[in-house]
Structures are given as C-alpha cells and as structure tokens.
N, C-alpha and C positions, 0 to 999 in steps of 0.2 A: 248614208254612212253605215258601215258594217262593223262598228265597234262602239263600245261605251267610252265616253270621255270622263275621266276623273282627274281632278286637279291633284298634282303631286303634293300640294300643301295639305290635302285632306287625308293622305295616306300616311299612317304611322310607320315607323321603321319595322315593326313586327310584321305588318302586312307585306312589305317588300321582301322581308327575309323569307317568309313562308312560301313565296312564289319564286324564290331564287334570285331576286333582283337586288342590286346594290344601288342605293339612291345616288351615290357619288359616281358610280361607274355606268349606270344605266343609260346616261345620255350618249355614251359611246358604244352602247350595245354590248357591254361586258357584264358577265355574271361574276359571282364571288371567286370563282377559280381563275378569273382573268381571261377566259375564253369568250369568243364572240357568241352572243346569244340573241338571235333575232326577236325572240319573244319578249325581250326586255327593252326594245327600242322605245324611246320617248318621242312624242310629237313635238312639233316646232313651238307650240304654245305651252310647253311644260306639262302636258298631260301624258298619261301612261295607258298602254293598250289594255284591253280587257283580258287578254290572256295572262297578264301578270296578277290578276285578282284571284282570291281564293274561291273555291267552288261553292262553299256554303259557310255561313257564319257559325253553324252548329256542328260541323264535321271537321276533323283535322285535315288540313290541306296536305297535298303531296309535297315532298321535299323539293322536287324540281317540276317545273311546268311541262306539259306534254310537248313533244317535238313536232313541229309543223312539217307536213309533207310538201306543201306548195302554198304559194300565196300570190295574190294579185293586189292591186291598189284600188281603193274606192274612188268615188267621184272627187273627193277633196285631196286626193293624193296620199292619204294615210294608209298604213299597212293593214290589210285584212288577211287573216290566216285561216286556213282550212285544215281540219283534222280528220283522220280516218275514223271510221265508225268504231273501231276497236279501242281507240284512245278516249281519254276523258273529255267528252264534249261539253261538260259542265263548266270548264274553265274559260269558256268564251260564250258570248251571246250572239247567236246568228240573227243578223238584222235583215230586213227586207226593204228594198228601195221604194220610192214613191210610186213607181210604175207597177208595183206588185210583183216584179220579177226578182228572184234571188240572184245576188251577184256571185254566189258560189254555193254548191251543194256540199252537204256534210261529207260525203264520201269522196269529194274532190273531182267528180266527173263534170262534163259540161252540161249546161242547162238545155241546149237544143241539139237535135241530131244533125249530122253532117249533111251539107247540101249535095255532095257528090253522089249519094245514093238516094234518089227520089222514088217512091212507090208509084203505083198506077193511080188513075184519077179516082176510081172507087175507093181504093184504100186511103187516098188523100182526103176524101170526104169523110170517111170514118174517123181518120186521125184528127180532122178539123174539129169534129164534135167532141172527141176526147180531149183535145187541147182546150176547148171552151170549158169543159167540165173541170179540167186541171187548173185552168186560169181562175175559175170561180173558187176552187179550193185554195189556190195560192192567195187570192184576195181575202178569203175568210181567214186563212192562216195569218196573213199580214195584219188583219184587223185584231185578231186575237193577240198577236205579238205586240201590236201597238198598245193594247191594254195591259199586257204583262210587263212591258218594258219599264214603266214607272215603278211597278211593284218590285221588279228585280233590282232597280237602282236603290230603292229604300232598303231592301233586304241586304244588299251589299254594303251600304253605308252602316247599317246596324251591325253587320258582321265585322266591319273594320273597327268600329268602336269597341266591340266586344273582344276582338282579337288583341287589341292593344292593351287590354287590362285583364282578360279572363284566362288566357291560355298560359300565363306564367306559372301558375300553380298546378295546371292539369298535365301538361306533357312538355317537359323542357327539351326533349330531343328534337323538336321542330324549330328550335331557335338557331340563329347563326352562330358562327365562331367569334364574331366581333360585334360590338354594340354600335349601331348607327343612331346617332343622336338627331333629334329634331332640332329646329332652329332655337327654340327656347332652351332646350337642354344644353345645346352647344354653347349658347351665350352664358349659361350658368357655370359650365365646366371651365376649369383652368387648365388649358393645354400646355404641357411643359415643352421646353425646347428639346427636340430629339437629338440625343447625343450621337456623335459619330461612332463611338465605340462604347461598349458596356464597361463600366468601372465598378468592380466589386467593392462592397463595404466590408472590410476585414477587421477582425479584432486583433489589433497589435497593442493590446492593453488600452486602446482608446476606441471610441465610437464616433464615426463621422458619417455624414450623409454624402454619398458620392454624386448625387444629382444636383445640378445648380438650381437655385431658387427659380420657380416658374414665374413668368411675368403675370402680373395681376390682370384679371379680366373683369370689366365692369359687368355686373349681373344683368343690367338692363340693356345696355347697348352692345355688349360684347367687345368693347374697346380695350385694347391692351395698353399697359403702361410700360415704358422701358424702350430699349433699342428697337425691338421688333414691333413697335406700335403700328407702323405703316402696313405691316403684313396682316395685321389683325383687324383692319378697319371693317366695319359692318355696313351693310347697305341700309340706309334709313328708309323706313316705310313712310308713305305719304299720309297715312291715317294715323296720327299720333294717339288719338283716343283709343283705337284698337290696341295699340302697343301698350298703353297704360293699363287697359283691361287685362292684357296678357300678364303683365307684371303682377297685378293684384291677384290674378288667379294663381300664379305661382307662389306668392307669398301667403295667401290665405290658408290657414290650417285646415279648413274644411274642403279644400279643393283637391286634396290628395288623401290616399288611404294611410293607415297607420304604418304600413310597411314602407310606403314611399317616404315617410318622414325620416326614416333611417338613412336614406340615400341623399347625401348632401352634395357631393361633387365627384366627378370621375377620378379626380386626383387626390382624394382624401387618403390619409395613411391607413392602411388596412392592418388589422392584427393578425397573428397566426391563426390558421384554421383549426388547429388543435391536434396535430399528430403527436406532439409531445405530451399534451394534457389528456390524451386518449378520447377527446371528443370525436375524432375520426376513428372509427372502429376498424378492425382488421379486414372486414369485407369490402371496405372502400379502397384498399391498397392492392395494386396489381403490379406485376412485373413481367417482362418478356421471358426471362428464364431465371432460375435460382440454382445456386450451387448445392444446397441441401435445405431441408425444412428449417433448421435453425438459422439460416441466412436468407429466409424468404422475405417477401415484401412486407409482411407484418412486423419485421424487425427494422425496417428502414425509417425509424423515427428519430428525430433530433434528440441528442443527448441520451439515447438509450444505452444502457450499460450491459456488458457481457459478464457471464459468470467467470469465476477464476479458472475453471477447467474448460470453459468454452465447449460445452457439450452440444449435442445435436438439437436441443430444444431452445436454448437461450444463448444466441450469439449477438454480436454487437453491431449489426448493420444488415442491409440487403446487399447481397453479392450475386452478380450475374453468373449463370452457369457457363457462359461463353464470353470470352474477352474480345469483343469486336464492337464497332460503332453502331451496330444495329440494335443494341440493348436499350431498354427503357424502363423507367419507374413511373407508375401512373397513380394518380389520386382522383377518385370519384367524389365530387362535392355533393352529389345527389340533388343539387338544385343549381340554378343559374347563379354564377359567382363571378365577381370581378377580381381577377388575379393581378396582384401588384408586385410580387417579389418571390424569391426563392432563397432559402437558407440551407446550406449543405455542410456536412462534416464527413470525415473519413470513418473507418471502421474502429470501433472500440475493441481493442485487443491488447493483451500483454505480449503476444507472441508474433503478431502479423502487422505489416505496415501496408495498408491499402487505402487509397483515396482517389477521387476523380479530380483531374486538373482542369477540365473544360467540359462544357455541355451545351446542348441546345434545349430550348423550351418549345413545346408544341401544345396547342389548345384545340379542343374539339367539343362538340355538343352531342354527338351520338356515338363516340368512341370508334367510329369507322373512318370518317373524313377528318383529317388533321391539318391544321394550319401552323406552320413553323414561323416563329417570330423572326422578322427580317429587319435588316438595317439597310434600307434602300433596296438594291437588287440582290443582296447577298443575305444568306441566313445569319442570324445573330448568334455569335459564339460568346458564352459567358465564361469568365475566368473562375475556376473552381478553387480547390483547397491546395495548400502547400504542405500541410501535414494533417494528421488524422484527428486532432482534438479541437483545434481552434475553429469556430464556425466562421463561414464566409457568407455574407448576405449580398445578393444581387437584386437591385431594384429594376423592374422592367421599364424600358424607355417610355412606354405608354401602357396604361392598364388594358387588359384584354378580358373579354367576357366569354364564358363558356361553362360547361358542366365538368369537363374532364381536363386535366393538365398532365403533361408528360415531361419528364426530365430525361434527355437523351445524351448519355455520356459520349464524348468524342475523344477524349484522351485521359490517361490515368498514369499513376506513378509507375515508372518503368520496372520496378522490382516487385510490384504488387498486382492486384486484380481490380476489377470494377466493383467497388464496394462504396456505399454511401448511406448516410443518414440525412433525412430531408425534413424541412418544415416549409409549408407554403403560406405565403401572406395573401389573404383574400377577404373580401367582404361579400356577404350574401346579397344578391340583388333584391330589390323591393318585392315583397310577396303580397299581391293585392288581396288575396284571400286570408292573409295573416295566419296561414296554416302552420308553418314551421315555428313562427314566433309563439303561438299558443301552446304548441305541443312539446317543444324541445328545450326552450330556454327557461332558465331559472330567474325569476323576478324577485327582487328584494323590495320591501316596503320601508326599510330603515333609511332615513335621510342622513347618511354619513359621508365622510370624505373618502371616496373610493379612488385613490391614486397612490402612486409610489412617492415617498417623501424623502428628500435629502436630509442630512443631519440637521441643517438649520430649520428646515420645514418641520421636522419631527419635534424639535424643541419648541417651535412656535405653536404647534398643534397641542402639545402637552400644556403649554401656558394657557391656551384658549380654554381647554377643558378645566383647568384649575380656576380660571376666572368665572366660568359658568357655574361651577359647583364648588365654591371656596369652603363650604362647611364640611365637605366629606372628602376632599382631596388635598394632597400635599406633594410637592415636587422636591426631590432631593437627589443627590448623586452619591455613588458608592466609591468613586475613585476616577481615575483617568486612564485612557488608552495609551498605547505606545507613542502615538503622535500628539498626545495632549488633549484629546477630545474627552469631555466628561461623560461618564456612564450614568445617564439619568434614569431615575425610577419614579413612579408615581404611586402614592399610597391612597387607597380608597377605604375609608372607615368612617364611622359616626363620630369618632374622636381621633382625627389624624394626628400623628406624632406621639401617641401614647399607647403603651401596651396595657390593655385592660385585663385584669385577672379573670380567667375563665373564657377569654375570647381567643380562639386559635388564630395562628398566623399562616397565611397562604401566599404562595408566590408563583408567578409565571415569568419565565425568562425566554428570550428569543435572540437569534442573531449571533450565537457563538461561532457559527460558520457564516461569514459575512455574505456569501452568495445565496444563502437560503433565506430569501427575503420575505416569504409569505408569512412566516411567524411574526416578523416585525410589524407588518401591516395589520395582521389579525389583532395584535395587542393594542395597536393604535385605534383600531375600530372598536375593540372591546371597551376601552376607557371612554370613548365617545358614547357608545351605546348605554353603558351603565349610568353615566351622568344624565343623559337625556331621559332614560326610563325612570331614574330616581326622581327627577323633577316632575315627570308626568304622573307620578304616583303609582308606579308598578309595584305591587305588593311583594312580588317575588324578589325583585332587586332591592327593595327597601329592607326586607328581612335579611337578605344576604349581607348588605352593608352594615346593618346594625349588629349582626352576630359574628362577623368575621373581619379581620384586618387583612386586607388584600394588597399585595405589592406586585406591580407590573413593571418589568424591566425590558423594554422592547429591543434594545440593541447592545449586546455584550461585546461585539466586535465592530464598532463603527468604522474603523480604518478599512477593514475588508469590504464592508458594504459600499463604501464610497467608490472602490475600484469596480465592483460589479455594477453599481448604479450608473457609473460613467459609461460603461460598455453597453448597457441596455439588456433587456430581457432575453433577446434572441442571440446576442453575441457574447454574453458572459461565460457561456460554456458550462462545463461541469465543475470546474475547480477555481476559476478566477475569483479571488476575494475570500476563499475559504479560510485561509490562515490569517493570523495577525501580521502586523508589519514586521514583527520579529521572526516570521515564518513558523509560528507555533499553532498547533491545533488546540484551541482553548478548551474544547469539550473533553479532550483526553489528556489534559495537562496537569491533572491532579495527582497527588501521591498514591502509590499503589498500596492501599491498606489491606487489600485482600490477602496478599502474601503474608503480611505480618500476623493477621488473625489466624490464618490457616496453619502457620508455623506454631503459634501458641497452642492451638487446639491439638496439633500433633504431639507436642511436648507436654500436654496436659497442664498447661499453666493457667487455664481458666477454671475457676475464678480466683485462684489463690494469688497469682502474680499479675494477671491482667484481666480486664473485663471483656465481655463479649460485645460491648458497645463503646462508643466514644473512644475509638482507637486513636492514640495520639499520633501526631504528624512526626515523622522522623526528622532528626536534626539536620541532616544533609539537605533536605528539601527547603528548610528555612534559611539556609545560607544565601548570601548575595550572589555567589557564583553559580548557583543552580539554574538550570534552563527552565525557568518558570516565567511565564508571561506576566506583565504587570496587571493585565486584566484578570488573570487567574488569582493573583494575590488579593486583589480588591474583592473578588467574588468570595474567597474563603473568609476574609474578615467580615463581610456582610452576613454570611451564613452562620458564623460563630456569634455574632452580635444579637441577632434576632432569632427567637426560638421557633423556627418554622416547623410546621407539622406535616404539610403536604406541598408538593411542588411539581411543576411540569416545565420542561424545556422544549420549546417548539422548534422543530427542524423540518427539512424538506427532502424531496427526492424519492419518497416512498409513501405508502399508505398503511401505517402500522403503528402500534403503541408498544414500546419496549420497556422492560423493567429489570431490576438487578437479579442476579449478578451479570455484569457485562464481560467478566473475565472467566475463562474456563479454569476449573480447579486442577485438572490433569495437565501437567506441563507438556508443551509441544502439541497440544490438540487444538485445532482451529475452531471446531464446533463441538459443543457439548452442553447438555442441559445442566445448568449449575444453579439450583434454586437457593433462595435465602430461607432462613427460619420462618419468615413471614410470607412465603410464596403464595399461600392461599389468599392472603389479603392483597398482595400485589396483583394477582390475577383478577380479583373482584374489581379493584379500582381501575385497572387497565381496560377491562371490559366496559366499565361505565362510560368511558370516553368513546371507545370504538363502536359500541352498540348504538350510540346516539349520533354518530357521524353518518352522513348521507351515503358514503361510499365504502367505508372500511369493511363492513360486514356483508356487502352486497355479493351474493353468490355468482352473479353473472358479470361482474366487473373483470376487466382484463388485468393481467399481471403487469405491474409497472416496468420491471426489468427482468428479474430472474426468479423471484420468490413469490409463491402464491400464499399470501398471509391470510386470505379469506378462509382457508382451511382451519386456521387457528383462531377464528373469530376476530381477526384483525389485531391480535396481540401475540407477543412472542417474548420468551426469555432472551435477554440480550446475548448471552454466551452461546445459546443454541443457534443464533443467527451468524455472528462472527465475534471472535474474542477480541477484547480491547482492554488493556490495563490502564488504570488511572482515569476512569471515566467519572463524570460528574455525578452520575446516578449512584455508583458504588461508594464514592467518597461521602456523599450526603447521607447515605444509609449507615455507614460505619462510623462516621465522625460526629454526626449530629442526630437529632431525633427525626429528621425530615425524611419522608418516603418520596423519592424522586423518580419521575418517569420521563421518557422521551417520546414526544408525539411527532410522528412524521406525517404531515398533513396534506401532502400532494406529490404526485409524480414529478411535477415541474417545480424545480427549486425557485425559479424566478419567473412566475407567470406574468403574462401581459396585463397591463392595467385594466383592460376590458374584462379580464377574468376575475377580478377581485370581488365584485358583488356575488357571483356564484360561489366563490370560495368562502366568503363570509357566511352564506347560507349553509354551506356544507359543515361548517365548524361552530357556528354560533351556539347551538344547543349543547354541543359537546363541551365547549368552554365553560358554560354555566353549570352543567351537571357535574363536571369534575370538581369545580370549586365547592359545590355543595357536599361533596363526599368528605370534606374535612370534618364534618360533624358526625361521621360514623365512628362507632366504637365507644370508648369510655373517656371520661374526663373527670377531673377533680382537683383538690388542693390537699397537700400534705402539710399538716400544721403540728406544732408542739402543744403542750398543755396550756400554754398562755395564749394560744390562738394565732401565733405568728407563723408565717409560711417558712418552710424549710427548703432552702435551695439545694440543688444537686442531690436530692433524694432519689434513690433508685426504685423504679416501679417495674416489677417483673410479673409476667403472666405464666402460670404453670403450663408446661408443655411447649413453650416457645422459647428458643434459646437466643433471644435478643431482647435486651432491656432498654428502657429509656430513662431519662432523668428529668427532674422538675426544673422549672425556670427560676428566675431570681425571686419571684414572689411565692414560690411553692406550688404553682399550678402546673398541671400536666395534661397531655392529650395522648391517648393510645388508640391507634387505628386498629379495629378488629372487625371481623365478620360477625354476623348474628350468631348467638350462642351463649352458653353459660361458662364463665371463666373464674378460676381462683387467682386473685390478684394480691400481690404482696408489696408492701412499701417498707423501705428501710433506709437508714441514713447513718453516717458515722456518728457514734455517741448516742444513738437513739435505739430504743427497742424496736422489734419487728412486729408489724401488724399485718393481718391477712383477712380477706373477706371474699365472698362470692359476689360477682357482678354479672348481670344478665344484659346482653345486647339484643335489641329487637330489630325487626325489619323496617320499622318506620324511621323516617328521617329524624335525626337528633341524637346526640351522644348521651349515653347513660351516665348519670352522676355517680362517682365512686371515690369519695374523699376519705382521708385517713387522719387520725390524731394519734401521735406516738409520743411517748415520754422518754426522758433521759435515763440512761443506765447509771447505776451507782458509781462505777468507775469514772464515767464521764463527768458526773457531778463533783466528785472529789478533785478531779483535774481542773475543773472550772473554778472551784473555790480556791485552790492553791494558786492558780494563775491570777485570780482576781486580787488576792492579798500579797502576791509576790513572795510566797513561802514555798520552800522545798523540803522534802522529807530528809530527816537526819539519818545518815548511814554510818554506824559504828563498826570498827573492826571486829572480826569474829572473835578474837582472843579476849578483847575487852567485854564483849557481850556475854561470853561464857563465864567470866569471873564475876560479873555483876549478877547473873542469875544464881551462881553458887552462894554468894553472900546473902541473897534474899531467902534462900532455902534454909540457911543455918538458923537454929533457934537462938533467940536473944539478941539477934542483930536487927 
C-alpha cells in the first residue's frame, strides 16, 4: 500500500480543517468550497488518505493540500497520489511495496524504461549491473522506510493531538469558517430547527425571541425530544463501557482546560462582543468605503450618538462612500469566535434619515475567503431596520465560527444612504492556553448577585440584605411612582432610623432615567458588598458605617426601568424608558432656582431681601396643576426632611462626573462655563470619584460619543457640557445644604448581564472613596449659653458666597478644601460669633463649634411673649403733657 491509513475517528476537526477537508463532505470528495477535491477522498472503511494529513505537528500546515498531478491505484484499490518535486512532498508518505519496487516516483515518471528502445548487448550488461545496484539501493531504502514508517505514524498522531489543542491560540487564520463537531461535541450541542426564513427580533416596545425553542438533546445519547426525535436518532455503539468512559471524560472537570469550561453548548446565548461598550477598539472595525472620516467604521457602534452640529469628527454611524450592494462593515474579533446574532440601527442624526433595510452576513477566518450564510441553496437575507433609532436583532439560524464577520447591506431607505450602527453577538471559543482570559478580562472576587433585577427581585434582594445585616440596615420608601410602585431606599448606619448629632448624611440615587440601569445594579451590589464586608470585619467599611448615615435609593423611576428591562439590553435603544409614565424627565423636573438667585443678585437683594442659599420654591411649582412628576415631589420631600451633606446620582451613557451649575448664566447660550461659589470644592470632590475609576481618567481610552472628557480629568462643569434648567444638582445646591454630583459610569446605558462584574470592578473603589469625602471640611454644633442646639443657624465662610444652615439639633457640616478659613455663625435673635478653622489633608472633618448668646432685644421679646405682656403706647399729646407736669416744681 502506498498510503497511511488513519481512522476518521482519530482525526479531530481541526486536523481536517487544516488540510482543507470537511468531515461531512469528504466522503463525497468535496472540500469546503463545494468543489470536488480528489485529495479528500475517503476509503471504504472510513479511513482518510495521507495527503489530507498535516506536514508536521510543529509547523503550520498549508491552507489547502497540494494539487496532485496524476495518480494510480495501489494493490488494494485505494488511491495513491504522486506530486511533482516542486510541490510539498511532506504531505504524503511515499511507501514501497513488498517487492522493493516503488509504485510511483516522486516526479511522476515511470519506474522502468520503455521496451521499444532496447540498447546493445554490451550496454544491456552494463545496465543490468546498474539495475542490480539500483535494486540494492531500493531495498536499502525500503528497509529504511520500513523503519521510519512507525516513527512517522507516531509523529503524525502526536501532531494531531497537538493540533486539536495547541493551535487555537497560536494562529487562528488557519481555522475554517465553520466549526465541525466531533461526535461527542455534536451530542452535547443542541441543534435548533433551521428556520425557512430569518425573522428579526424588533423592539416594538417589547422583546421576544424569534426562534422557536430548540428540541432538547440528551447529552449522552444525542437523542432529541419532540416531533423531530426520529431525525435525531443516534447510532448506539456496541461497547457501552467505552461510551460511559467518554461521558465521564466530558463531565470530569480535569479533562478539559479552563478555557474549555466556558464553552457549554453551540447554541448558548452569546452576549454582545462590545462595540457599544468599547471592548472592541477602533482598529478592529473596517469597512469597504466611507463617506468621510466622521462617518467611518469606528462610528458604526450600536447606540453611538452624533453631535448637535454633526461635524466631521463625530457623526452617528458608519456610512458607505458608495450606495451599492457591494459595501460591507467588518468586525475583527482577533480570536476564534462563535457568532450568534447581529443587532443593527440606523444613523443617529437630527437632519438625515439613513438606515439599512436588509443585509447579508459573511464569516471568514483569514479576511480573504468569505462564506455567506445560506438558507438551503440561497443566500440568507436578514430583515433590517424600519427607522433609524429602534434596534433590530437578528439571531442566526445556526451559530457560525470564525474570526471575522461582515455585514453586507443589500437594500436601504429609498430617501437615504447606506448607514448603520452595529452590535455583534458572539462568544469567544475556548482558549486552551488561557491567554486572552488571563490578559484581557477583569475578574472580581466579590461573591455578589451579578444580574439585572426586576422590581420584585430588587425588593427581595433589599430584604435579603436587611435580614443579613439587621443591626445596620433599614428599608423604607419615600413615596410612590406614577403607576403606584414604591420608591424603596435602604439606610446603612450603626443606628438605623436615627439622626445622630455630628454624623453626616450621605445619599446615592440612581435610575432617574429608567433605561440607565447600570447605576441601579451598582447600588444593589454596593449594599450587598457593604453588608458582607461589615460582617467579615472590614475595618474600612466598619468605620464608614459607624461615622456616616448612608442612604441608597436604587430606582427613582421604576416605571421606566420596567419598560427597558422588558425590551432587554440590546433592544432598549437610547431612550426607551428614559422618562416616567407621565412623560417627564425626572432629573430635570425640579424648579429653576438659578434664575431666581441670579435675578436677586442683579437687583442687589442679597442679603437684605433674600439669602444666597436655601432659595425658596416658587408657589406655581407647588400647585397641583404644575407639570411635576409624583416621583419628583417625593424626592423633594425626602431631600428637605433629611439634612444631606453630599450626594451622587448615578447615570449612564458617558464616562464623566458633572457638577453644578448645569444651567448657563447667559441667556440663549447652549454651552458656557458657569461655576458656583464652591467651584473649587466641587472640582475636588468630582476628581475624587473620577480619579479612582478604572476608565474615566485613562488617557488612552476612546471617546464614548462626541466629547473627550479625559482632557478634563474625567470631570466637567455641567453648563459647559450642555445647559439644562431645573436639574437635580442645581436644586440640591441652592435649596438644601447638599452638594450633588452626576456620575456617568459607562458608555453603555444598559450593559449586558455579563458585563456587570467588570463594571462593578470599575466603580467599586470610586463609590467608596466618594462616600468618604463627606468627612472633608469642617463640622460642629451651634449652641446657646444653655448648651442647646440652635436650628437654622447660618454658617458662612469668608470669601465664599454660599452659606449653609444647621440641622434641627444645631449640628452642621461644611465641605471645604484643605486650608485656613474664617467661619462665622449667626442666628436670628443671637449674637454673631466668628473663629478661624483649619482644614487638613488627612481624612476627617475639623471640629469647629460655636456658642452664641441672645441679644438684649431678643431677650425682651422673649420675656414679654412669655408673660403675654405688650408695651404701652400713649398718644404723643398725652406724653408731652405728662412730661411738662413732671418738670414743674411742686408737682
């Protein structure tokens, strides 16, 4: 025989792929492209020819096997191929028959000369001696080959075993475009029913799965349950013990690598690859043509937003330079990936209407040879978008494996151009060397509940935290939403339910925009973390709980969240669930106190007619007919009831921390730096969060949408970003003592559940550090001579045009940067006291208390009110007559 016989059962899919063979098509002599390939012919007993084997287990095999020039059949009728000397002769093993004569030479010539031309007798004698020498050489060669053949067999077997595991992390370009499963993998995979046509999963304010539920497959026997059970019957092996051993090998955790454990099934639901979350960088995105740089492939990310003016740098989609069906948008996964779906949007624009209505999907492993997904004999056409904002998700009929994926637009809006924003659903294939897992992924060690919670699940989770830590937690609600859902908050303190003198109040709120769900989950994770760490004896958490009264309100807009939660992370879009059920943006639904304060300053009413702090709410806003959300009214009552010192509202869609003022002072100006009197303090506190976040201050991070906030150290004055009247930050600063910030914690408003552990690691330290900043500055108590606390006393700092007031017990907290300050305390009916207070760099507020006495006028008023007496007022004429009589002598 002139070939090596290897059982097909010993060949892994990777080995067949590397030589260009398809296990399912090789029996018919077909390669991956569907063309006949004689080098991939199988033998009658299920063996495969040696030409389909790799050259060496240690060198990368060629993408396609060498092309045979001619071939003959060996003694057993099996095919034996001959290759020219210029081609790779390593891809086959030249065997020698038992007679010592080769059945074919390497160069394809015959082994004996033609009988038609015989030389003379003398020359024949000389040639006979040469043939004897040649025969001896052939015999010696055959003996050597007979010794080398077993070694070659062992080397090839070792190479096959190494290829099936080692080449995945070395050079993915040699993989095929589709994954070929072994029998054990196929039995474990749940093959779905192939639909006749692709049905998109569109967000019509609901989320539904377009594919039917796949029939279940028994992991051991490969038997399906359901109507198609007959089609999925597996052939039972005679040796049941070997079958059991295979099952145990599959189930054993030590039989596969750590990367293999992540791979459960071919039909598992894959998360987004990360175009929206920026895990896929710009260098991984390519396109056939682009209209201009601002509409390049790097802008073709799901939910990316364009600037107001749509300049050349930041537009809202990838747009092709030519509108024809030859255009494509490509994503390089940089590793072998199982692709399961595509999500598309149109162009984000205030002025244009561009979207793709249908497209094809192609997969490749080397970016040169592409395989188009097909539905039988036709290319599969996926239904695209109907308008430019609502995302449309298409699940692939069957998962496909490759490194590159392309979206090929076939039709588009008749009045627009080829423009689209894309997200790819995909799972990275097992990495035997665990290279990517070690290098790129963020691992958390916190044992928390990393998933998205519905309203009911959120309430249950808060109850579990309260039951785990009943001594330091308390659950309460501040009101109800438009649909009647309670706005739950949890308090974390060493004495929950009580305001302790000298202990500052801190708050975190989230979910004012219902579709910005990351903040909601971060607060749920924070309360779990603090409870567990407190129980485990973490001194940092114990000190924070003992010295601070912390309030966490995870969902200000539960009605909007339920809408976004029902649609899902990929289909909620940019605005679904943002507003309340009444259609109101809760975060910007507060009264505009900036205009009232600035008008008073212009008319010089401060401080004679009005104060520079605690600006009152106008009467029209308090009326029942005002367009004020019930959630906003509940929030204002909560803010007035508790003397908060510092607060943060967590939002999404960007990576930045904003601080007041949020409204520009100059009328009609969209962007303008509008600082507060405490601007230096606001910048310090904002930087404390941004600098400890893993991404906000990273100089090499990509811009989320249009603004590069890394230039500002991850912080910005709200009005210099975009003006907004009636924001929660401005209202909190002008109406209460609380310094309020907005933390935009991610480019993706609604990240996939799989992203939550990494997002928690990004924000955990920032959340803790910002809470600790409530102990910056000065604190104290303003008391009278009897030691009683004075409520509503005004505490002012020289050089800062914004005062604060004491709480009901007379205690106060004033956030200040390190330095020396002249502080004054005053109250109605009391004298004024002043002193110098120094703030250090170390953590902890400086004590700065005051004792002030009553004025004489206030004491007289108090005595007269106590005894219900009033001063006697005589007419002026009577008073003059009385004084004249007293002055006369003798009277």
